[in-house]
N, C-alpha and C positions, 0 to 999 in steps of 0.2 A: 058619796062618793070619796075616793082615795084620799087619804092624807097626801097633802104636797108642804115639801117640809125644805126649809133654807137652814143650812147648817152655819152656827157663830163660828167666827174665824179662828175659836180655841178647840173646835173639833178637830179631828185627824181625818186628813185627805182619804187617807185607806178605809176610812168607816163611809165615807160619801161612794167613793169607788165601790164597795161592798152592796151598799144601799142600790145605786144604779144596775149593778151583776142582778140586781133580784128584781128589776122590773119598776124599784120604787122613783116617783117622781121628785127628784132632789136638786139644790144648788147651793154651791157655798157662798160665802162673803166675797172670798178669791172669786170665783166665777162672776158674780156680778159688777166689782171692782169696789164694791164698800168695805173692804179690808180697813181697818185702823176709825172707820166711822164710832160714835159713841153707841152704848147699849139701846138709849132711846130713839137713835136713829136706824138702828139695825131692826127692832122691830116694828119701829113706822113703816119701815123698807116689807119687811114680810106681811104684813098686815094689808097695806096695800095691794101687796099680790098675789092677797090669800093662801100663803102660806104659814105654816105652823114653824115658829122657831126653836131651834135645837140645841141647847148652850149647857154648857160647864160651869157658867156663871151663875151660881146658885141666889147669891146675894142680892145682886143687882136686879137680877130680872123677877125675883120675887117683888122686890119694890117697886120695882116699874108696875108688875100687876096690881099693885095692892094699888098704885095711883091710877090706873086705866078704871078700877072697880070704882074707887071713889069720886072720879070727876065722869061717872058713865058711858065712858069710851070702851068700845069693843076690840080686842087685839084676836090674832087670827089662832093662838094659842103658843103656850110656851112648853118644851118639855125640856124636865132638867135633869141631868145625872152628874153623877160624879165621874172623875176619869176613872176607867176601865179598859182593860182589853178590846180591841176590836170586835174579837170574839163573842167577847160578854156583850158587849151594846148591841149588836148584830142581833144576838136572840133575845134580848129583852124588848126590843124595839120592834121585831118581825112578831112577838106576840100582842103589843100595843096595836100594832098596823094592821091586825086583822079582827081585832075588836072595835076600834074606834075610828070614825071616819071626820073629815073635816067639820061638820056640824056638829060633831060632839066635842071637838075641842076648842069651839067659838067662845072665846074670854074665858077660858080654862088654862089651868097651869095642872100638869101632870109630872110626877117624878118616877122616872125609868126604874130607881130603887122598889118601887112597888110590883112593879112586872117579869119578877125572877122566875 
């Protein structure tokens, strides 16, 4: 099944719109009313909804991923990227979306820098 995405509040809304324009199932923290929530709550929400979270917050989400692994919990996936122009993000993301599905992302962390 194709990835369903949840964009963290630090991700530009223009990127969300570009994904929507390409038929990607994506929602933002702003759309769900979750802006301002902790990273832990964002990951719990994404997991509950079966959505892979995309964020620019590398440090905190690597820590959360490791916490989940240590405690034997699974999340629906984390994708991390440096802040880049929307066009660059989109090009890399579309490569990732073409090759990975929601099952591939379960309890996995992926760095968009690997998808150049």
